[in-house]
Backbone as a ProteinNet text record, in pm:
[ID]
protein_1_A
[PRIMARY]
XXXXXXXXXXXXXXXXXXXXXXXXXXXXXXXXXXXXXXXXXXXXXXXXXXXXXXXXXXXXXXXXXXXXXXXXXXXXXXXXXXXXXXXXXXXXXXXXXXXXXXXX
[TERTIARY]
2827.3	2695.4	2578.5	2548.3	2439.3	2314.5	2190.4	2118.9	1980	1917	1755.7	1668.6	1684.5	1525.5	1484.9	1336	1235.6	1144.7	1136.7	1031.8	932.1	903.9	823.5	688.9	574.1	423.9	360.4	361.9	269	139	71.7	-44.4	-109.7	-59.4	-137.2	-14.1	-58.5	28.2	-64.7	-2.7	-68	-51	116.6	178.6	332.6	409.2	522.3	651.6	730.2	810.1	967.3	1039.2	1209.4	1322.7	1421.2	1533.2	1655.1	1751.1	1857.6	1992	2070.7	2179.2	2302.8	2372.8	2461.7	2636.4	2749.7	2846.4	2922	3044.4	3145.4	3110.3	3196.1	3150.5	3042.8	3013.8	2844.6	2721.4	2642.9	2464.3	2359.6	2296.1	2189.6	2029.3	1961.9	1871.5	1742.2	1659.9	1561.3	1421.2	1342.4	1174.8	1105.1	1014.5	877	922	975.6	1065.1	955.4	832.1	737.9	634.4	536.8	435.7	324.3	281.3	134	45.2	24.7	-113.4	6.5	108.6	155.7	113	117.9	92.1	-30.7	-107.1	-295.2	-329.2	-293.6	-305.8	-248.1	-150.8	-77.5	-140.2	-157.9	-230	-396.4	-476.8	-604.2	-589.7	-496.2	-497.8	-466	-419.6	-326.2	-343.2	-536	-481.4	-620.2	-673.4	-831.7	-952.3	-1063.4	-1162.4	-1184.8	-1143.5	-1190.5	-1100.3	-954.6	-809.5	-902.7	-988.2	-1024.5	-1105.6	-1144.5	-1172.1	-1128	-985.3	-892.2	-838.9	-893.1	-840.7	-941.8	-900.2	-1002.4	-1018.1	-1152.3	-1154.8	-1225.8	-1171.4	-1249.2	-1380.9	-1464.2	-1627.5	-1621.7	-1557	-1547.9	-1470.1	-1462.5	-1423.4	-1276.8	-1213.4	-1076.8	-956.5	-879.1	-836.1	-706.9	-727.8	-685.7	-517.4	-565.8	-521.7	-478.7	-399.5	-466.4	-432.8	-548.3	-504.2	-458	-390.5	-319.8	-461	-408.7	-493.2	-513.5	-413.5	-407.2	-483	-499.4	-558.5	-767.9	-744	-895.4	-912.7	-1017	-1104.8	-1239.3	-1261.1	-1367.9	-1458.5	-1518.3	-1597.5	-1538.1	-1525.9	-1425.7	-1307.3	-1226.9	-1131.6	-1085.9	-1219.3	-1210.6	-1148.3	-1167.3	-1098.1	-980.9	-903.5	-809.5	-691.9	-670.3	-538.9	-552.7	-712.4	-714.8	-615.3	-696	-639.7	-460.6	-386.1	-237.5	-225.8	-263.3	-228.7	-290.1	-407.2	-402	-294.3	-263.2	-183.5	-15.8	10.4	123.9	128.3	-4.1	-5.5	-31.5	-72.4	-109.5	2.2	61.1	241.2	320.1	329.1	463.3	379.4	244.5	156.5	272.6	360.6	421.5	563.7	589.8	742.1	821.9	924.5	1009.8	1042.7	982.5	1013.5	1141	1182.9	1339.4	1369.4	1355.9	1371.5	1493.4	1598.9	1707.4	1638.9	1763.4	1753	1904.5	1931.5	2029.8	2118.2	2221.3	2311	2268.2	2209.2	2233.6	2101
1199.2	1161.8	1148.4	1012.3	986.8	1021.4	1076.8	1174.1	1082.8	1032.3	945.4	1017.6	1156.7	1224.7	1180.8	1211.2	1107.2	1183.7	1255.8	1327.4	1266.7	1150.5	1071.4	1115.1	1111.8	1095	1019.9	881.3	770.1	790.4	806.1	818.1	960.2	1037.3	1145.2	1249.4	1368.8	1479.1	1610.5	1677.9	1824.6	1927.5	1961.3	2041.3	2013.7	2070.8	2040.6	2042.5	1940.7	1864.9	1892.6	1969.9	1969.8	1977.4	1962.3	1992	1978.8	2067.5	2104.8	2034.5	1990.6	1915.2	1967.6	2035.2	2122.5	2071.9	2059.6	2019.6	2088.1	2165.8	2193.8	2237.9	2230	2253.7	2192.5	2082.7	2001.1	2032.4	2037.7	2110.8	2037.3	1961.4	1933.2	1931.4	2003.8	2020	1865.8	1836.6	1701.8	1677.5	1671.8	1695.8	1750.1	1781.1	1891.2	1976.8	2052.3	2165.2	2278.5	2234.6	2292.3	2370.4	2465.7	2493.5	2392.3	2438.8	2336.4	2372.1	2494.5	2495.8	2435.9	2427	2395.9	2199.5	2108.5	1994.6	1945.7	2046.8	2052.5	2069.2	2134.2	2196.1	2058.9	2055.7	1945.7	1824.9	1748.1	1640.2	1655	1764.1	1797.1	1752.7	1847.9	1815.1	1694.7	1610.6	1497.7	1321.4	1326.8	1231.9	1183.1	1078.7	1016.4	1091.8	1049	1090.8	1050.8	918.9	833.5	830.8	952.2	974.1	1132.1	1205.4	1348.8	1282.5	1217.7	1197.9	1184.3	1138.1	1183	1298.8	1373.2	1515.4	1530.6	1573.5	1623.9	1725.8	1794.1	1972.7	2004.7	2146.1	2194.4	2241.7	2293.9	2329.4	2445.7	2485.2	2587.3	2551.6	2417.7	2352	2355.2	2425.7	2396.5	2297.5	2270.5	2128.9	2154.1	2055.1	2052.4	1941.8	1767.5	1669.5	1590.2	1565.3	1433.6	1299.1	1229.4	1109.1	1016.5	883.8	797.5	681.2	636.3	519.1	410.2	371.9	305.1	343.7	442.1	524.9	513.5	544.6	582.4	481.2	401.8	372.9	360.3	507.2	500.4	498.4	438.1	355.8	350.4	401.6	300.7	269.8	321.6	319	139.6	108.9	34.9	-145	-125.1	-247.6	-260.2	-135.3	-59.8	-116.2	-192.2	-312.8	-460.2	-464.4	-618.2	-653	-626.3	-694.7	-737.4	-618.2	-646.2	-743	-699.6	-807.6	-908.7	-963.8	-1106.2	-1211	-1084.3	-1109.6	-1164.9	-1084.4	-1078.6	-1261	-1253.7	-1379.1	-1489.1	-1498.9	-1528.4	-1636.8	-1522.5	-1538.1	-1642.5	-1591.6	-1641.7	-1755.8	-1815.8	-1867.3	-2031.6	-2044.3	-2143.5	-2160.9	-1997.6	-1983.3	-1912.1	-1895.7	-1814.3	-1695.5	-1587.6	-1451.1	-1397.5	-1355.3	-1277.2	-1133.2	-1041.7	-880.6	-817.2	-815.1	-764.9	-607.1	-512.4	-390.4	-352.1	-212.6	-152	-216.6	-176.5	-215.2	-367.2	-428.1	-571.3	-648.8
1994.5	2032.8	1928	1912	1828.1	1881.9	1772.2	1779.2	1698.8	1760.9	1716.6	1653.8	1652.1	1637.9	1558.4	1483	1457.5	1412.7	1330.6	1277.7	1209.1	1206	1108.9	1175.2	1111	1199.2	1146.4	1149.7	1152.2	1206.7	1299.1	1324.9	1270	1227.4	1168.6	1127.1	1132.7	1099.5	1115.2	1195.8	1251.6	1259.3	1218.5	1238.9	1196.9	1140.1	1052.8	1212.4	1139.3	1257	1189.8	1220.9	1168.3	1272.1	1248.9	1342.5	1280.9	1354.9	1270	1429.9	1331.9	1418.6	1388.7	1457.6	1425.4	1514.8	1480	1569.4	1466.1	1535.5	1476	1281	1227.5	1071.1	995.8	1060.6	1047.6	1075.3	952.5	967.1	904	949.5	904.6	928.6	861.9	855.5	848.4	922.3	878.1	923.4	836	885.4	763.8	824.4	710.7	679.6	568.8	571.2	468.5	482.8	414.3	544.6	477.9	592.6	631.4	733.7	762.7	683.3	621.7	522.3	378	380.7	210.7	184.9	287.5	352.1	366	407.4	402.7	242.3	187.5	28.9	-70.8	-30.1	-120.4	-112.2	18.4	55.3	-29.7	-10.4	-42.1	-174.6	-302.9	-392.7	-525.9	-413	-442.3	-415.8	-324.6	-287.6	-325.6	-416.7	-410	-305	-396.6	-276	-189.6	-152.2	-71.4	84.7	34.7	124	182.1	149.3	186.6	301.5	341.5	476.4	587.5	538.7	655.5	689.1	629.3	681.3	831.4	934.9	1022.4	1057.6	1028.9	1070.7	1190.8	1194.5	1309.1	1324.5	1390.6	1370.7	1267.1	1242.7	1132.4	1006	1008.4	871.1	823.2	944.2	893.4	962.8	842.8	881.8	940.7	1109.3	1180.7	1169.3	1179.6	1121.8	998	938.8	869.5	928	953.7	1027.7	937.3	1018	929.8	841	799.4	733.8	867.5	901	1022	1169.3	1176.9	1251.2	1239.2	1126.9	1109.5	1012	979.4	844.1	819.6	752.6	720.4	603.3	560.7	480.2	361.3	224.3	121.6	175.7	298.9	311.6	426.9	478.9	546.4	528.4	324.6	325.6	269.3	222	143	150	224.2	194.1	230.9	196.8	210.7	131.7	-56.3	-129.8	-124.7	-137.8	-99.4	26.6	125.9	228.5	161.9	152.3	114.6	35	-94.3	-166.4	-140.6	-10.9	32.1	98.5	165.4	213.9	200.5	19.7	-51.3	-79.4	-140.3	-184	-87.9	60.9	108.8	222.3	181.1	272.5	270.2	141.4	142.8	81	99	-4.5	147.2	151	207.5	170.9	310.5	272.8	356.4	277.7	310.2	270.1	407.3	368.5	362.8	289.8	269.6	267.1	356.7	337.8	356	375	346.9	466.1	455.7	554.6	648.5	567.9	680.9	632.6
[MASK]
++++++++++++++++++++++++++++++++++++++++++++++++++++++++++++++++++++++++++++++++++++++++++++++++++++++++

């Protein structure tokens, strides 16, 4: 039976999600395979200062979630995507765009 489990966290990250699918001799696990604390620590140690504002904290300063750029656009991030989007539209304004993806 097909299973369309989707563990992506497009709008935010709050807790790691994963699933294991097993049938007969087949077993596969997909999703976030590290702890919640590891995700927050890695994020905070690897993104530029502008992106630190996307970490939403509780009243005691503990991280609760990481919001997506598309969900919140604070300060310096408000125009973060303007340049690449404008460049794309300029290039394909008079030129055909063709998307090639795996499998067709």
